[in-house]
C-alpha positions in Angstrom: 9.3 3.6 -24.0 6.9 6.4 -24.3 6.4 9.1 -21.7 3.2 7.4 -20.7 5.0 4.1 -20.2 7.9 5.5 -18.2 8.5 4.7 -14.6 6.1 6.4 -12.2 7.1 8.3 -9.0 5.7 6.5 -6.0 3.4 8.6 -3.8 4.4 9.3 -0.2 1.9 10.0 2.5 2.0 10.8 6.2 1.3 7.7 8.2 -1.7 9.4 9.8 -3.5 9.0 6.5 -2.9 5.2 6.3 -6.2 3.4 7.0 -6.6 1.5 10.2 -3.6 3.1 12.0 -4.7 4.4 15.4 -3.1 7.4 17.0 -1.3 5.1 19.4 0.1 3.1 16.4 1.2 6.3 14.7 3.0 7.4 17.8 4.7 4.0 18.1 6.0 4.3 14.6 6.9 7.9 15.0 9.1 7.0 18.0 10.8 4.5 15.8 11.6 7.3 13.3 8.9 6.4 10.8 6.5 9.2 9.7 5.7 8.4 6.1 4.4 5.5 4.0 7.6 5.3 1.9 9.7 4.9 5.1 7.5 2.1 6.3 7.5 0.4 2.8 11.3 0.5 2.7 11.3 -2.0 5.6 10.1 -4.7 3.2 13.7 -5.2 2.0 15.0 -6.4 5.4 13.3 -9.3 7.2 15.5 -8.9 10.2 14.6 -5.2 10.5 10.9 -6.1 10.4 11.3 -8.7 13.1 13.4 -6.3 15.2 11.0 -3.4 14.8 8.0 -5.5 15.7 9.7 -6.7 18.9 10.8 -3.2 19.7 7.3 -1.8 19.3 5.8 -4.8 21.2 3.4 -5.6 18.4 2.8 -8.8 16.4 5.0 -9.0 13.3 1.8 -9.7 11.4 0.4 -6.3 12.3 3.6 -4.6 11.1 3.4 -6.5 7.8 -0.2 -5.4 7.3 0.9 -1.7 7.7 3.8 -2.3 5.3 1.3 -3.8 2.8 -0.9 -0.7 3.1 2.1 1.6 2.7 3.2 -0.4 -0.4 -0.3 -0.1 -2.0 -0.5 3.6 -1.1 2.6 4.2 -3.4 0.3 3.8 -6.4 -0.9 7.4 -7.1 -4.5 6.5 -8.1 -4.8 4.2 -5.1 -3.2 6.2 -2.3 -4.4 5.8 1.2 -8.0 6.1 0.0 -8.1 2.6 -1.6 -5.2 0.7 -0.1 -7.3 -0.8 2.6 -10.0 -1.8 0.2 -7.4 -3.6 -2.0 -6.0 -5.3 1.1 -9.5 -6.5 2.0 -9.8 -8.3 -1.3 -6.5 -10.0 -1.0 -4.1 -7.7 -2.8 -1.1 -7.3 -0.6 1.5 -5.6 -2.7 2.1 -3.4 -5.7 3.6 -6.4 -7.4 0.5 -8.4 -6.9 -1.7 -5.5 -8.1 0.4 -5.2 -11.2 -0.3 -8.8 -12.1 -4.1 -8.7 -11.4 -6.8 -9.1 -14.0 -8.8 -5.9 -14.1 -12.1 -7.6 -14.7 -11.6 -10.1 -11.8 -10.3 -7.5 -9.4 -13.2 -5.2 -10.2 -15.6 -8.1 -9.6 -14.0 -8.9 -6.2 -14.2 -5.2 -5.2 -17.8 -5.0 -6.3 -18.7 -8.1 -4.3 -16.9 -6.7 -1.2 -18.7 -3.4 -1.4 -22.1 -5.0 -1.8 -21.4 -7.4 1.0 -20.0 -4.8 3.4 -21.7 -1.6 2.5 -24.8 -2.9 0.6 -24.0 -0.3 -2.1 -22.7 -1.0 -5.6 -22.3 2.7 -6.2 -19.4 3.0 -3.7 -17.3 0.5 -5.7 -14.4 2.0 -7.7 -15.2 1.9 -11.4 -13.7 -0.7 -13.8 -11.7 2.2 -15.4 -10.3 3.1 -12.0 -9.2 -0.5 -11.5 -7.5 -0.5 -14.9 -5.7 2.7 -14.0 -4.5 1.2 -10.6 -3.1 -1.8 -12.4 -1.4 0.3 -15.1 0.2 2.6 -12.5 1.3 -0.4 -10.4 3.1 -1.9 -13.5 5.0 1.4 -13.8 6.2 1.5 -10.2 9.4 0.0 -8.9 8.8 -3.2 -6.9 11.9 -2.8 -4.7 13.0 0.4 -3.0 15.9 2.0 -4.9 19.2 2.1 -3.1 19.0 5.9 -2.6 15.5 5.7 -1.1 16.8 3.2 1.4 19.3 5.7 2.7 16.5 7.6 4.5 15.1 10.1 1.9 11.4 10.2 2.1 
């Protein structure tokens, strides 16, 4: 495997940068000990933990799963918190799903969404950006590593 094809280090962001998270939501997560996107993403490995945390935070499990999806997509360096919400809006819910996407089809979906929502084609990420996202997603681990689950973020 060439250096270009080696595993990629996932990006980690403060939860405050995750799209759609209100200050109240951030405070709820912070009280639960979650302050970064990687910490939130690590919840994906434990369904019981997701259910328990949603109940503890008094939020619908669906809302927590949305935040986890955004955190997962934000792990892709070229996606980050900037484009994770856009990808979620076109139906991409995970790095694994992104890694299996067709660049041409995904770009077409993104373009349609941008034109429909913003009435501007020029705001759509370029086809080459989409290819980069997919390539980076293919190089990221799908599951958290055992050492990352121990609380390092």
